[in-house]
C-alpha positions in Angstrom: -0.4 -0.1 0.2 1.3 3.2 -0.7 -0.1 7.2 -0.5 0.6 9.8 -2.9 0.7 13.2 -1.3 1.4 16.4 -3.4 2.7 19.0 -1.5 2.0 22.5 -2.8 -0.6 25.6 -1.8 -3.3 22.7 -1.2 -3.8 19.0 -0.5 -6.1 17.5 -2.5 -7.0 13.8 -0.9 -9.8 11.1 -0.4 -10.7 11.4 3.1 -12.0 8.2 4.5 -11.8 9.4 7.9 -11.6 12.1 9.7 -11.3 12.9 13.5 -11.1 15.6 15.4 -9.7 15.4 19.3 -10.3 17.3 21.9 -8.5 15.7 24.8 -5.6 17.4 26.3 -3.2 14.9 26.7 0.6 15.4 28.7 1.9 16.9 25.0 -0.7 19.5 24.9 -0.3 20.5 28.6 3.9 20.8 27.7 2.7 23.2 24.7 0.6 24.9 26.9 3.5 25.5 29.8 5.7 26.3 27.2 3.4 29.4 26.2 3.1 30.6 29.4 7.0 30.5 30.1 7.5 32.4 27.0 5.0 35.1 27.7 6.8 35.3 31.3 10.5 35.6 30.1 10.0 37.0 26.0 6.8 38.7 26.2 7.5 40.8 23.1 8.0 37.7 20.7 5.2 35.6 22.7 3.0 39.1 20.9 4.1 39.1 17.9 3.4 35.3 18.2 -0.6 35.3 19.0 -1.3 38.0 16.6 -0.4 36.0 14.0 -2.1 33.1 12.7 -1.3 29.7 10.5 -3.3 27.6 8.5 -3.0 23.9 9.1 -5.4 20.9 9.2 -5.1 17.1 10.3 -6.5 14.5 8.8 -7.0 10.6 10.0 -7.3 8.8 6.7 -7.9 4.4 7.1 -6.6 2.5 3.6 -9.6 0.3 3.1 -8.1 -2.9 1.9 -5.4 -2.9 5.1 -7.1 -1.1 7.3 -3.6 1.1 8.0 -3.9 4.9 9.5 -1.9 7.4 8.7 -2.2 10.8 10.3 -1.5 13.6 8.0 -0.6 17.3 8.8 -0.5 20.1 5.9 0.3 23.9 6.6 0.9 27.0 5.1 3.7 28.5 7.9 4.7 32.3 8.0 6.1 33.5 5.3 8.6 36.2 6.8 12.4 35.1 7.7 12.3 38.4 10.0 9.5 35.9 12.0 11.2 32.5 11.4 10.6 32.1 15.4 6.6 32.3 14.7 7.2 29.9 12.1 9.1 27.3 14.3 6.5 27.8 17.2 3.6 26.9 14.9 5.3 24.0 13.3 6.3 22.5 16.9 1.9 23.1 17.4 1.6 20.4 14.1 3.5 17.9 15.7 2.5 18.4 18.6 -1.4 17.7 17.8 0.1 15.1 15.9 1.1 13.0 18.4 -1.3 13.9 20.3 -4.1 12.2 18.2 -1.1 9.3 17.6 -1.3 8.7 21.1 -4.7 8.2 21.7 -4.8 6.1 19.0 -2.4 3.8 20.4 -4.8 3.6 23.5 -7.2 2.3 21.3 -5.1 0.0 20.7 -3.8 0.8 17.2 -0.5 2.4 15.6 -0.5 5.2 13.1 1.8 6.4 10.2 2.1 10.0 9.9 2.7 12.5 7.1 3.7 16.1 7.4 4.0 18.3 4.3 3.2 21.6 3.2 4.5 25.4 2.0 7.2 25.7 5.0 8.7 29.4 3.6 12.1 27.7 5.5 15.0 27.3 3.7 17.5 24.7 4.8 19.3 26.8 6.9 15.9 27.8 9.0 15.3 26.8 12.2 12.2 25.1 11.0 14.2 22.6 8.8 16.4 21.7 11.6 13.4 21.1 14.2 11.8 18.6 11.4 14.9 16.8 10.0 16.8 17.0 13.1 14.4 16.8 16.0 15.5 20.0 17.8 16.3 23.5 17.5 19.6 24.3 16.6 21.9 25.9 19.1 23.9 29.4 18.3 26.7 30.3 19.9 25.5 34.2 19.5 21.7 32.9 19.4 21.3 34.7 22.7 18.9 34.1 25.4 15.7 33.3 23.4 17.5 31.0 21.1 19.0 28.8 23.8 15.7 28.7 25.0 14.3 27.0 22.1 17.0 24.6 21.8 16.5 23.3 25.3 12.4 24.0 25.5 11.8 22.8 21.8 11.9 19.3 21.2 10.1 17.6 18.0 7.4 14.7 19.5 7.6 13.0 15.9 10.7 11.5 14.2 10.7 12.3 10.4 12.8 12.1 7.6 12.5 14.0 4.6 10.2 12.2 1.7 11.7 14.2 -1.2 15.5 14.3 -0.7 16.1 18.0 -1.1 15.0 19.0 -4.8 16.7 22.0 -6.9 14.1 24.5 -6.0 10.2 24.7 -5.4 10.0 28.4 -5.8 11.4 29.9 -8.7 11.1 34.1 -9.0 13.6 36.6 -10.3 14.4 37.5 -6.8 13.9 34.5 -5.2 15.3 31.0 -5.6 15.5 28.2 -3.2 13.6 25.3 -1.4 10.6 25.6 1.0 8.2 23.2 0.5 8.6 19.7 2.2 7.1 16.3 2.3 8.0 14.3 5.8 7.0 10.8 6.9 7.9 9.1 9.9 11.1 6.7 10.2 9.3 3.8 9.8 7.8 4.4 6.3 9.9 4.2 2.9 10.0 6.1 -0.1 9.5 4.7 -3.8 9.4 7.4 -6.5 9.3 10.3 -6.3 9.1 13.2 -9.2 12.7 14.8 -10.5 13.2 18.2 -10.3 11.9 21.0 -13.3 14.8 21.2 -16.2 16.7 24.7 -15.1 16.8 25.6 -18.4 12.9 25.6 -18.5 12.6 27.9 -15.1 15.5 30.7 -16.9 13.6 30.4 -19.8 10.0 31.0 -17.8 11.5 33.7 -16.0 10.4 32.9 -12.7 7.3 31.2 -11.4 4.0 31.5 -12.2 4.5 31.2 -16.1 2.9 29.3 -19.3 5.1 26.6 -18.0 4.7 27.0 -14.5 1.5 28.3 -13.1 1.8 28.3 -9.9 4.0 30.8 -7.5 5.2 26.8 -6.1 7.1 23.7 -7.9 5.1 20.8 -7.0 7.2 18.1 -4.9 5.6 14.6 -5.3 6.6 11.1 -3.2 5.4 7.8 -3.4 5.4 6.7 0.7 5.1 3.3 1.7 3.6 3.1 5.0 5.6 1.0 7.3 4.7 -1.2 10.3 4.5 1.7 13.5 5.1 0.3 17.6 
């Protein structure tokens, strides 16, 4: 059984099962506590975070034949690199919610795979990329008190790996060319076929996206993910 996921502005999938949980467990309580501590120690940063929202959706899908579950989280993180800490805490909230749902299914005797994807607006050197791929916030020697706080207190509860590797570009404009969109899956799953990166000559000829060749401002990335046996 494999699941094809397209990471673009929206992810279109057949939803076989959707369930929303409101029960608070230790993961969510830790997240709430983190917010309280940031509000006390870094009130200006917390104020910036509290007035900016993010679009996120979480779906729980069940494959009809194998009965396997997969939790899919899709998001569009805040775009301005000046506020990279906002994007970090938004993705941390998403991963924490997914872990909460995963644990609730585990209590019912079911395991679930995980896929996280979307427009992360985050380059390879970003805090978000480090959080998603390494599980923690890289600690910089000159990062100051806030980054030291985040490095110590923000840990990704999910163990994820890139399901598409690093394409050449996912955003290509006259002023900006880099990878900012990602598909990740849990470490128990495996990656099959992936779409190749667009031909650089086509990108150069189109003078950036969107264009007649690439009608979106983002380039699509597609991965064939084979769900593994999770604990």
